[in-house]
Phi, psi and omega in degrees: 000136176292180182307134182288121183294344177277354183254009177293155178305148182300332179292340178271152177277150182283137171272089186298326181295339183265347184287126178241155177308325182293345179281337194291305184298315178300320181294311183296318180299313181296317184289326175296317180300315179296320181293322179299316180299316181294323181291317178298321178294318180292338181275001181292117182294349178285344179292148173294145182279071180230158178302312185294329182279330187248304189287313186301313178297327178295318177299316181302322185275325185273333184299316178299326179295310184291330175293313180298320180290324175299317179297314180299316180295320180295312180297323178298331181274332189248339177223053186295128173228163177304321182292318180293317179298317180298315180296318179297316184289334173294322185275337184304312178294331177294316179294316181297316180297319179296313180301317180294318179301317179296313181297334181262007187281100184295327179295318179291320176302317179297324179295317179295323177294321176299317179300314182295327183274352185284160177293336181287341185302317182295339181274347180289156175296155177305325180294316180293324175299317180294322178302316180294317180296318178294322179297318178297317176301314183292327174301312181298320179284351177260008173086018186297334183269001176286155180224160171058228184297322179299321179295315179296317181294323179300315180298320180295316179299318180299315180295315182294324177296316181298318181295317183292320178296318179297318180294321176304311180298317179297319181297320178296312180300312183293323180297319178290314185294328185277343183270136172206161179230118181267122182245131176244347180265108185300332183295335180290342183258013179303133179101343183286143178299152182301319184293330177288319177299317179296316182294319181287329174293319178296321179296322177294316180300322179299331178267007180074027184248153168278161174085224190222142179245114181265148180226174179266006176287146190305320181297344175257310187299311185296314177299325177298313182294328181276329195234339184292127181282339181286106185295324179294324176296316178299318180298316182296316179294317181299315181298317181296316182291323184285349181239021177307134174053039179239180181290351181272002177238215179298121181303331180295335187253013182285121181273004184305307183293327179293322176297313178301315182297315182295318180294322178294314181296320180294321178292325178292319176302312180299315181298317179300326182269003174090020179249149185285342180201164177296326178297316178300319178298310183299324185287355175293339182245023184240168173291317179297145188265337183202161176297325180295321178296319179297312182297319178298318178299314181294321179292327175297315178298317181299318180298322179286328185274334191298318177301322179290322180295319178298318178297315180304312184292318180299318179295321180292318179297317179299315181295316181298322181288310188282327187253323184259353179071023179262100183293322178237118183282113179270161181304325180283357175264345191300307183294321180296309181294321180297319180293321178293320178296318179297318177299318181293317185284321188247000171059041169208160178240158175302322182297320179295315181295321186299332182298339183269335184267076175278138187306314180300320181290321179298315179297317178300317179293319177300314181296327177295317178299314181297317181293320180295314185284319193242358174071025178236146180249149175248123185236139177303140179234136180274086181234150179295141180232170187271347182205152183300335181277346181278153178216154181247143178227143172262140176261119191236138173217129179052039177082353181258140177277118181272340182171179179237135177242124174260127176254137175218099199256346189253148175287150176194167174300144176079010180240130179300144178289167174096192180221139182200165174233141175215164181245141175276316176212158181262163168296139177204135175248125181220186179300335181281349180120196182264125174258129183264156184286154173234128191229143175255136171237117187239132175228180179223064179272170174290137180279165180299150178233141173054040175076002178262157179294157176298143178253132180251141168287166176297326175297322176299318181298317178298318177301315181298316178296320178303308182294328178297328176297316175301314182298317180296327179302318179280320186286330183259007176299138174252013181279123185272351182251120181305330180294345177243018179291159185306309185284344180274331192218354173292135180306139187301326182277006171244353187293338180274358181302305182296326183289313180290330175301315184295332181302327186301328184291344178289353181249010180262132185303313182296324180289314182298324175302317181286343183269347192243144176200108187305137186300333180261315188259340184081000182287146174288166179301127178296151181301324181299317179291321178299317181298324177292318178300315181294319179298329181271002186308315184258024174302122180059029181294333177296314178294322179295317179298315180297326180298315179293321178296319178301312179300318184290318178293322176300314178304312180292324182297318183276342181257348176261061182228149180284344180210175181292175181231151170285163180298327177294321176299321179297313180294324178294320179298319178297317180296322179294319177298317180298319179299328181283316192239342190275160168244348178247137182229112181287170180296161182297334182276357179296137183232058181305315184301331185292343180244011184273071185297331177308316184281319193254353178214002188236010175086001183263009177303128185061023181219007183294334177302342184305326180300314181284322179300312182288336179293329173299315180295315186290320179295320180291322177296316180295330179301333176297322178289322178295320180296319178294319180298321180293322181289333185290335181079003180293144177234119353287161180302143181241114183273356179281074185255115188298318184296318178291323176298319178297321178293319178299317179296315184294317188267339183246300188288312189291334187272350178050230179257024183287350173210165180301146183299325180298322179293322179294316179298314182293328176295325179281315190265343181081007181194174175287158181291151177234152186277347189304316184296321178299314180297320179294313181297331183270000181070029182247017173286152187302330181291346183273347186280000000 
């Protein structure tokens, strides 16, 4: 085998086109071995208790490992093949065992304690002091003070959790990828947008079939639920999607036992570390102080949203009965009826709006917003990528490259659903110079059809802006120590602040003009259509708010337990939460938890509330831009204010996790966050009812 592309120096960029599954295990094995040697050397008490003697060599040795593992994990998520999955799964227990070994390394823990107690500690920069303090906290939360059987059991629990989460994720991916519905009767697809018909016809042709091949991936599933007039088709698709990776499908892909196993393991981890529940353990690294505080916060939101949700549902039921002839609104009718009501009330359709949001124009507009607010440009870069649909961009300011952003925007077989951002490597300044960050931004939009650019819904545009906020958090960080980088150390319930903040610009007239170019005429979105879109912004916002609160309360309910739960207990807990806060109740056979990858495979266990918690922060932060726009007297108001954007970058994005998130927010806003802006932006102020 030629030189392994995963073993190039971290300062070099990865040749993604050259990475093969066979490269992964040799690279990970070699890099773990090198990191172990460096850690044992760093744990030598004969070393001087200084940053340069202990921390710097550890970073040098561990960074290549975590970069290679990030690459392997990313490829496993976006171009999954049996060979790649096998290679990843061989290495997962090796990585887990290594991580656990580091967290339990009493010698290394003692070195960090020596550093904190040394006379040199006061001379370190505040960021380096924080890195040491966070490391000591994380050592304690990694079981370093455990002994004997508890120590052995902790390592075992860590390994089993990693394996179970990976299997959960694989089951969801395989369950989606293996399901399809072959349609040969065109009348059954009446109402579907042309681009969806083209894409599903192309999918059928790839399988050598006539007609159309439907899937559970969002670019197909959502348009069917919103637009297909065939009620039985909607029911069939809804049932399939609602039972992904459950006992109602392929027994091999049933996540029931994995959910039970993960909840049991998480409660055991918490118990070993001296906490009453997994939620209590997780909250040690969050802004929120207790599970009770989180639940109170969520119940306050539910109380404010429920009157609006009841109104939303009553209006939808009336419309479905009087206009659509649906006497009883079934769950598979909800999206369809909602879309018809929105069209009726606001006189536009998603399909009409989508014609204006062509992907090249949306990206151009997004880059314009980023450049205006933060003074950085994104330029195409000729770098090797893992798939023809992926692209590389350099982030440039004052002629200097600040980092690289990889975009991978379209849904396909072998790619995990959803949208996310992850980092390949962090910004770091060392004796070798400045290393800039490399970041992945992944979405699952519809790909281009018939030589025309891809068309995005407005929701897709919001998703893209959301993920760009995460990416900017990593790319615009000015933190030179990886231990205080945004994704390594910002509290989980504040990590959504930059992403949700960016969403707001998708509702600004000047921004939307720059984002739109009709696929046929090139014209920007007319003001009349924008006004309808804006009027519909908070359409059914009460039900949407309750849905997020429901998910968050369910998450806390199953994780704030002294022990694990049976799958029936999990389903009962969800039902109990719904009885408290919901206005919509799915059928008894619905298996939402089995596809809830955020909780069971995505790191959001006991943390899903973070979306709403951070939305308070993001709405209040955006209000600073609204306040400046109101003072400027511009008509219409323009929130793209460079000076305020620079302050946001300086106080929020650039500082990463170098200080607590609450301190960063207050530095930007001049005060603690308030909930008022979130309620106003969501149309849930009392004057809106």
